[in-house]
N, C-alpha and C positions, 0 to 999 in steps of 0.2 A: 192502717198500712195499705189496705186494699184501695182506699181513696187516693192515697199518695201514689200508688203504682199506676192507677188509672190516669191520674193527672199527668204523671211523667210520660207515659206512653203517648197519650193524645197530644201533649205539648211537643214532644219530639216529632210526631207526624206533621203537626201544623207548621212548626218551624222549618222542617225539611222541605215541605211543599212550597213555602214562600221563598226560601233560599234557592231552591231548584228553578223556580219560575224566574227569579231575578237574574240568576247566573246564566240561564239558557239563552235568552235573547230579549230584545226590546218588545217583541210581540207577545211573548209569554208574560213579561212584566205587566204590560198594559192590560192584558186579559185578566190576570188574577187580581190586580189592584182596582181595576174598574169594577169587577165583580164584588170585591170586598167593600168598596166604597158604597155600592148600592145596598148591600146587606146590612152594613153598619148603620146607614141612614134609615133603613127600614126598621131596625131595632129601636132607634131613637124615636121614630114616629109611633112605634108600639108602646113605648113608655109614656108618650104624650096621651095616647088613647087610654091607658090605664089611669092616667090622672084626670080623665073625664073630658078631654078635648078631642077635637076631630081635625087634625092636620090634613092637608091635601096630599095624601100618600103618593099616588101615582104621578101627579104633576110634579111633586117635589123630587121623586126618584128620577123622573125624566130630566128635569133641570139639572140635578146633580150629575147625572151621567153625561149630559152634554158638556158641562163645565170640565169634567175630567178629560173627555175626548178632545175638546178644543185645546186644553192645556198641553196635552200630549203632542199634538201637531205643532203648536206654537213653540214648545220647548225643542222640538225636533227641527224647527225652522222651516217646516213644510209650508206653513201659512204665517202671515204677519200677526203682530200683536193686535192690530185693529180688528181682527176677527172676533175679539172679545166683545165688540160692540153689538154683535148679534144676541148676546145674552140679555141685554137691557129689555127688549120687548118680551123676552121669555120670563124674566123676573117680575116685570110689572103686569104680566098677564095673570099672575097668581091672585092678586086682590080682586081682579075682575071675575075670575073663575068662581070665587067665593060667593058672588052674587047669585049664582045658579044652584048652589048646594043646599040652601035652606037648613043650615046647621046652626046649633046654638053656639054662642061665643065666637062669632065670626072674626072679631079683632084678634083674639087669642089664637084662633086657627091659622090666620094669615101669618101672625108673628112667629108661631112655632114652625110653620112650614119654611119660612124664610130663614129662621135661626138654624134649623137643621141643616140647611144648605151651607150656611156660614160655618157652623160648628163642625160638620163632618165632611161635606163634599169639597170645600175649598182647601182644607189641609191635605186631603188625599190628592187633589189636583196639583198641589205644589210639589209633591214628590216627583212629578215629571221633570221639574227643573233641576233636580239633584242627579238625574241619571243621564242627562245629555250635556256633553262638554264640547265647546267650540274652540278650535285651535287653528289659526291661520285660515279662517273662513270655512273650515270643514267641521261639521257636527258629527260626533260619534257617541254611541251608547256606552256609558261608563257607570257601572253599578257601585263603585267603591264607596262613594259618599253615602249612598242609601244603605249599603251593608253596614257602614260605620254607625249610622244613625240607629239601626236596629241593635247592633252590638252594644252600644252605649245604654240603650233602654234595658236590654236583658241583663247587662252587667250591673247596672244601678239597681234594678229590681232585686237581684240576688244579693248584692251588697247591703241594700237597705233591709232586707229580710234577716240576713245573718246578724248584722250589727244591731238591728232593732230588737231581735229576740235576745241577744246576748247582753247588750249594754243599755237597751232602751229604758230610760227613766223619765225623761221630760217629753210630754206629749206635744206634738207639732200642731195639731188642729183637732183637739179633743171633741169639739162639738160635731164635727163632720166625720172624722175617722179616728176613733179612740185608740187604735193600735199603732198608728204612725207616730214616730218619735224623731226628735232632732238628731239623736245618735244614729238612727237609721238613715236619715237624710245625709249626714256627714259620711257615713259608711258607703252610701250609694255614690256620692261624689268621688270618694277615694277609689272604689273599684272601677268606676267609669274612666277616671284619669289613668289608672293602670292599664285598662283596655286600650286607651288612646296611645299610650306608650308602646304597647305591643303592635298596634296597627301601623305605627310609623315604619316598622320593619316589613310588615305585610304589604303596605301600600306606600312605598318610599317617595312617591311623587307628592305626597301630602306631609307637610311638616308637623311637628308636635304642637306648635302654637295653634294652628288651625284646628287640629283634632282635639287638643286639650280644651280649647274654648268651646268647641262643639259639645264635648263631653259634659262640661259644667252646665252649659245652657240646657242640654237635653235633660239632665237630672232635675234641675230647678223647674223648668217649664213642664216636664213630664210629671213631676210631683203635683203641680197645680192642676194639670190635666186629670190626674187620678182623683184629686180632691173635688174637682168640679163635677165629675161623673158620680162620685159618691154622694155629693150634695143633691144631685138630680134624683138618684135612686132613693135616697133617704127621704126626700120630700114626698115620694109616693109609696114609701114603705115596701120596697122590693129589694131583694138581696143581689140578684143578678139581672143583667139587661136582657138575657135570653138563655137559651139552652143549646147553643151551637155545638159545644164540645163537652163531653162528660168531665166533670171536675174543674172546668174552666169557665163555666157560665157562658155569656154571650160574646159576640165579636166586639161589641162596644167596650166590654170589660177588658179585652185584650189590646185594644187600640186607643184607649183613653189617653195614655201618655203621648202617643204620636200626634193626636189631634191638636195639642197646644205646642208641641215641640216642633212640628213640621214648619209652620209659618215663621217661627223665630229662626230656625236653622236656615231657612231660605234667605233671610236677610243677612245672616252671618256669612254665608257662603258668597253672596253678592258683594259684601263689604270686603272680604279677603281676596276676591278675584277682580 
């Protein structure tokens, strides 16, 4: 009971902090999500270190931060898309930097550094394109799709847990996550679609088709995101990615669903718009 209470309190504080930052302004949004992206990537590199590898932590964190900042200004239409060309020398500098480190497994170190950027930094950077909306040549900060994304993740997690505990009989991916079930997945889809129906009244400018498709995709891609992170942790025999919050583990544990859902939702939103 004490663990449940601790988990609930810290979860409420964490969610409140994120929502407050998103709702307040674009500046608080970029500040908190830039910080989160750096810390989540740092946790991933820590897992790699526990596995016996030596990723380029600070160059990787720097590259990831630059990607997020550039994406923010591109999404805001302050700078053009061609600004992303500046990332090429930064990314290709990482293999060169490995020459001077004199570490074991240089190929793995380079690969894990680059993969961390792809796995963590780019999905976080794509969130920028969900919060800026262009209408008649004017770009405005609009947090509604981002809020919807998080609502779907939280709703599906709750639904998957409830239906999984209550009705779960058929394992979804027993080798990676013995507790996940097909019943839980279906329950997560159901609760996410219910959340989408409610959000059509809260955000009337978005129709149920868009939000409903988003909800289903978030649940499916988010489930794979959770399984991928579980696979990574299981491969190095750790339970949590870190100790960021009591009862919740690390930040990577909290954002594993977002990491795969974000890129897919980016393409869905582009398609519907």
